[in-house]
N, C-alpha and C positions, 0 to 999 in steps of 0.2 A: 198176651199174644200167643196164638196157637197155630202150629203147622200140622195139618193132617197129612201124614206121610205114607205114601205108597213106596215100596222098595224096588221090586222088579220093574224095570223100564225107567226108573227115576235114578236110583243109586247104582244101577248097572244098566247095560244096554247091549244091543246086538253088536255094536262096534267094540265094546269092552270084551265080550266073549270071543269075538273074531280075533282080536289082538292078543288075547290071553287064554288060549284054549285049555290050559290046565286049570283055570279058575272054576270051570264047571264041576270038577271033581273035588274042589276045595270048599265045600259048603260048611258053614255059611261065610267064612272070612273072605274067600275068593269071589264071592258074589257081590262084594261091595267095592266099586271102583273108587280108589282113593281121590281121584280128581273130582268126581261127583260129590263125594263126602266132604271134600274141602269147600266146595261151593255151598253145600248145606251149612257148613260151619260159618261161612261168611254171612249167610242169612241169620243164623243164630246170634252171632256176635253183634251184628248191626242192629238187630231188633229186640234182642232179649227174649225171643219166642221160646216156647216149650213145645214138645212134640207129642202128638197123639198118633199112634200107629193105626193106619187104616188099611195097610197091606195084608194080603193073605198070610204073611209071615206071623201075624198076630195070633193065629190059631195053632201055632206050633205043630203043623202037619208033619214036619221033620224035627227031630230033636235038635235044639239049638245048642251050640257050644260056645262057651265064653272064652276069655283070654286063657291061653295055655291049654286049650282043648278040653276044659272042664265041661262036663255035661251039666246043663242047667235045667233040663226038663222041658216040659211042654205045657204046663198049666199057664193060665193067663198072666198072673203076676210075674212068674219067673220068666215067661217069654218076653215081656217088655223090658224087664231088667236085663235080660240077655242081649236084646237088641240095642239097648242103651250102651252096654259094655262094648259091643261090636262097633258101634258108631264111634265111640271114643277111641278105641284101638285103631280104627282105620282113618282117623284124622279129624274127628269132630269132638274135641275135648269139652265143648260147651253143651253137648247134647244132654238134655234132661227129658226123659220120657215120662210123661205124667199120666198116661193111660192108653187105652186102645178102644176102638169102636167094637161093638158087639156084632156078631153075625146073625142077621135076620134073613133066613132063607127066602129067596124070591124077591128080595128088595135090592135096590141099587146101592152102590157105595155112597152116593149123595144122600140117600134117605138114612143110611146108617150114621153118617156124619151129623145130619140134622138131629137125629135121635140122641146122639152123644151130647150135642150142644144143649138140647132141651133138658136132658137129665142133669146137666151140671150148671146151667145158667138160665136165669129168666131172660126172655127175649131182649128186654131193654138193657140188660146188663152183660150181654155177650161181648167178650173181648174181640179185638180184631183177629181174624183168622184167614188162613190161606190153605187151599187144597193143592198139593203137588201130586199129580197122578198122570199116568199115560192113558187111562181109560176114560173116554168121554162120559161114561155113566157116573162118574164122580163129580160131574159138573154141578157146582153150587153158585149160580149167578156170577157176580163180579168177584168171587173169592177163588176162582179156579185158575190155576196155571197148568195148562196141558203140556206135558213133557213128551217128547218124541222117544219112543222105546228104542229107536234106531241109534240114538246118540246119548240118551240119558240127560240128566240135569246139566244145562249149559250156563255160561255166564249171563246171557240175556234172560234166561228163565229165572235165575237167582235175582237179577235186577227187578224183574216183574213181581216176584214174590215179595221182595222188600217194599216195592211200591204199594202193593195190596195191603201189606201189614201196617204201613206208616201213613197211608192217605188219611186226610182229615175226615171226621164224621163217621 
């Protein structure tokens, strides 16, 4: 099972930053709302899913820092390792990041997700997957759970994600 994970608008939100104004200056740790990360952890522990980063964070536009403020760099592999460490630090000890989608300029996030799936699985062997994103351009048929960037990942969103991952067929 795979979760294609956006971060901004999913694991943080307008409400999170309004309630925690200092979080904006505490990148990247402060940009992860512990309550949203705990909801992600519930999805992970319930389903055993692994994470593929589809967020703009995957490109390391800003240097990511790991636990203890260690600079981990911005290349692809170190970026998703850094994101995994941050998720674990902020409350998702089950987080296992297995990859990230590629950036194809001019293409939607949904197209990038489908390309990642095609690269890793034959169509008939695709595992169950869900896309958690606040951007409607990430829409992939019945696999999409649209998150409100105003509030981030909610309990009902987590329930929907679990239902998508565990539905028969």
